[in-house]
Structure formats: C-alpha cells, structure tokens
C-alpha positions in Angstrom: -82.3 172.7 -113.4 -85.8 173.3 -114.8 -86.1 176.7 -116.5 -89.3 177.8 -114.6 -87.6 177.0 -111.2 -84.5 179.0 -112.2 -86.5 181.9 -113.5 -88.4 182.1 -110.2 -85.1 182.1 -108.3 -83.7 184.9 -110.6 -86.8 187.1 -110.0 -86.6 186.5 -106.2 -83.0 187.6 -106.1 -83.6 190.5 -108.5 -86.4 191.7 -106.2 -84.1 191.5 -103.2 -81.4 193.6 -104.8 -83.9 196.1 -106.1 -85.6 196.4 -102.7 -82.3 197.4 -101.1 -81.7 200.0 -103.9 -85.1 201.5 -103.3 -84.6 201.7 -99.6 -87.4 199.4 -98.7 -85.1 196.6 -97.4 -81.9 196.6 -95.4 -78.6 195.8 -96.9 -78.4 192.8 -94.6 -81.1 191.2 -96.8 -78.4 190.5 -99.4 -76.8 188.2 -96.9 -73.3 189.5 -97.6 -73.7 189.5 -101.4 -72.8 193.2 -101.8 -73.4 193.5 -105.5 -75.7 190.5 -106.0 -75.4 187.0 -107.2 -74.1 184.9 -110.1 -76.1 181.7 -110.9 -74.5 179.1 -113.2 -76.8 176.4 -114.3 -77.2 173.6 -116.8 -80.8 173.5 -118.0 -83.0 170.7 -119.3 -83.8 171.3 -123.0 -85.7 174.6 -123.3 -86.2 177.4 -125.9 -86.7 181.0 -124.8 -88.0 183.9 -126.8 -87.1 187.4 -125.7 -89.5 190.3 -125.5 -88.5 191.7 -128.9 -88.2 188.3 -130.6 -90.2 187.2 -133.5 -92.4 184.1 -133.4 -91.4 183.1 -136.9 -87.8 182.5 -135.7 -89.3 179.4 -133.9 -89.4 176.9 -136.7 -91.4 174.2 -135.1 -94.6 174.0 -133.0 -94.7 173.8 -129.2 -96.3 170.4 -129.6 -93.3 169.2 -131.5 -91.0 170.6 -128.8 -92.9 168.7 -126.2 -92.5 165.5 -128.3 -88.7 165.9 -128.1 -88.8 166.7 -124.4 -88.2 170.4 -124.7 -90.0 173.4 -123.1 -90.7 176.9 -124.5 -91.0 180.2 -122.6 -91.7 183.8 -123.6 -89.4 185.8 -121.3 -88.5 189.4 -120.5 -84.9 189.6 -121.6 -83.6 191.4 -124.7 -82.8 189.4 -127.9 -84.6 186.8 -129.9 -85.0 183.1 -129.6 -82.3 180.8 -128.3 -81.8 177.3 -126.9 -80.6 176.1 -123.5 -79.7 172.5 -122.6 -77.3 169.9 -121.3 -73.7 170.7 -122.1 -74.2 174.4 -121.9 -73.1 176.8 -119.2 -75.9 179.3 -118.6 -74.9 182.3 -116.4 -77.4 184.6 -114.7 -75.7 187.5 -113.0 -78.2 189.4 -110.8 -76.0 192.4 -110.1 -76.4 196.1 -109.1 -74.4 197.8 -111.8 -74.3 201.0 -109.8 -72.5 199.1 -107.0 -70.0 198.0 -109.7 -69.7 201.5 -111.1 -70.5 200.5 -114.7 -73.2 201.1 -117.2 -75.2 198.5 -119.1 -73.1 198.7 -122.3 -69.9 198.2 -120.3 -71.5 195.3 -118.5 -72.4 193.5 -121.7 -69.0 194.2 -123.1 -67.5 192.6 -119.9 -69.6 189.5 -120.3 -68.4 189.2 -123.9 -64.8 189.8 -123.0 -65.0 187.1 -120.2 -66.2 184.5 -122.7 -63.7 185.5 -125.3 -61.0 184.9 -122.6 -62.4 181.5 -121.8 -62.3 180.5 -125.4 -58.7 181.7 -125.7 -57.8 179.2 -122.9 -58.9 176.5 -125.3 -57.0 177.9 -128.2 -60.2 179.3 -129.8 -60.0 182.8 -131.4 -63.3 184.4 -130.6 -64.6 187.9 -130.9 -67.6 190.2 -131.5 -69.7 191.0 -134.6 -70.9 194.6 -135.1 -74.6 194.9 -134.5 -74.9 191.4 -133.0 -74.5 190.6 -129.3 -72.7 187.5 -128.1 -69.4 185.8 -128.9 -68.6 184.6 -132.4 -66.0 182.5 -134.3 -65.0 183.8 -137.7 -67.5 186.6 -137.2 -66.8 188.6 -140.2 -66.8 185.7 -142.7 -69.4 183.5 -144.3 -68.5 180.9 -141.7 -69.6 183.0 -138.8 -70.9 180.9 -135.9 -72.0 181.9 -132.4 -70.5 180.1 -129.4 -72.1 182.2 -126.7 -75.5 184.0 -126.7 -76.1 187.0 -124.5 -79.5 188.5 -123.6 -80.1 190.6 -120.5 -82.7 192.6 -118.7 -81.9 195.7 -116.6 -84.2 197.7 -114.3 -82.7 200.6 -112.3 -79.3 199.1 -113.2 -80.1 195.7 -111.6 -79.6 192.9 -114.1 -81.3 189.6 -114.9 -80.7 186.8 -117.5 -77.2 186.7 -119.0 -75.3 184.4 -121.2 -75.2 180.8 -122.6 -71.9 179.3 -123.5 -72.0 176.1 -125.6 -69.4 173.7 -124.2 -70.6 170.2 -125.2 -74.1 171.2 -126.3 -76.0 169.0 -128.8 -76.2 171.5 -131.6 -79.0 169.7 -133.5 -81.4 171.5 -131.1 -80.6 174.8 -132.9 -82.0 173.4 -136.1 -85.5 174.1 -134.8 -84.9 177.9 -134.6 -83.2 180.8 -136.3 -80.7 181.3 -133.5 -81.0 184.8 -132.1 -83.0 185.7 -135.2 -80.2 185.0 -137.7 -80.9 182.9 -140.8 -77.4 183.1 -142.3 -75.1 182.3 -139.3 -74.4 179.1 -137.5 -73.7 178.0 -134.0 -70.8 176.0 -132.5 -69.4 174.8 -129.2 -66.1 174.5 -127.5 -66.0 170.8 -128.2 -66.8 171.2 -131.8 -64.0 173.8 -132.2 -61.3 171.8 -130.4 -62.4 168.4 -131.8 -62.4 166.6 -128.5 -64.2 166.3 -125.2 -63.5 169.0 -122.6 -63.9 169.1 -118.8 -67.2 170.9 -118.2 -66.4 171.8 -114.6 -63.1 173.2 -115.7 -64.8 175.5 -118.2 -67.2 176.6 -115.5 -64.3 177.6 -113.3 -62.7 179.5 -116.1 -66.0 181.4 -116.7 -66.2 182.4 -113.1 -62.5 183.5 -113.1 -62.8 185.6 -116.2 -66.1 187.2 -115.0 -64.4 188.1 -111.7 -61.6 189.7 -113.6 -63.6 191.6 -116.1 -66.3 192.8 -113.6 -63.6 193.5 -110.9 -65.6 191.6 -108.3 -65.0 188.7 -106.0 -67.2 185.7 -106.8 -67.8 183.3 -103.8 -69.2 179.8 -104.1 
C-alpha cells in the first residue's frame, strides 16, 4: 500500500475515534470498533522522518531515493528516521487508550512485548534497550541490532502510527539512513536471524495474536 494513502486512512480513523471522545459524534460512528482499529500493511519502499528527527540521519538525497523507487515523508510521530518496505509488517493501531484503561507508556510496552513474543515463536531471543524504543537482538552488546521499530503519536490518548517488524525486509535500504538516529547499531530481520525463509502471513497472524493478548482486546478481521 502507498504510504500517502495509508496515512490518509489513519488520519480519517483517528479523527473518528477522537470525535466520539469529544462528544461531537455518536459511538455508532465507530461501526462496532469499540476501542478503534488495527491496520496491518506492507508498504512500497518509503522513508519517514518523525517530528523530532534530524535531517542529517537521512544519508542520501530525495532525488536519489526517487531514483531507487523510494518515497520520503516528514510525519507527526515520535522518533527519528526509519524505512518501510516489502517484507515488513507495519502495524498502525488507532486506539482509544482510555477505553483500554492504559497509559501511553504501558501501551508502548505492550507493543514491544507483543513483538518480543512473536520473535520467541521463531526461536529468537529479543528484548529492550534502555533509552531506545523498539525491539532489539543482543541489545546490550556491540552486536545490538533492531528487528522492530516503534514510533507513535497520541492525542487525548488516541494513538496513531505504531510499529514496523522486519520479517523478510531487504536490509540494504537501511544503508541510506542512520536507523532511528543510531550510528553504532544495526538492523536485522526474522529471516536473517533464523537463516531461512519464513511464512509472512503466519508472522502477521502471530503479531495479531500477541497484540490481542498484551492489549487485552479482541481483534477482528
């Protein structure tokens, strides 16, 4: 899915949830989605820079990106620059955290825990790194490498943006950036860690299962 199209959809759903919270729309406007929506997409090649990101972490020009068929967007999430593309599961939960009874920090922790659980299903020991969002392999060693980036936006406890899990991503795209602003840490994917091809749809189902468990919600297709 094209990034611009997906961003427009996110904002539309975000506005619907927020309108209900503000009392300017009826709950029926959520069409049975009591807490919101979860979008799972696989983007065409695109780089996004968060609102607090630094331009110097983009190591090539926009003209060069166009020459390799990639897009570039400044967006309103937290975090720095990252890449989205084929072979990557990008999740956009548009959720009312007050409906879920959790705060923003607990929400981000839940996203990380869900992805850590998915990695464990593939025999990958993943975890957190202090002071750095996302999910990491060998996070406290010189071999630290990120397998899932996380960057969110929250307004009145309604969320946008989310996470990007590298499943079979072509990691050479990350050579054009300092991923998430880091110059001394690498990136990886499930396929790189396990050494063989994996079923992309199976991983997506695992992501939904673990998110449902960690956020204590039912996720309907």
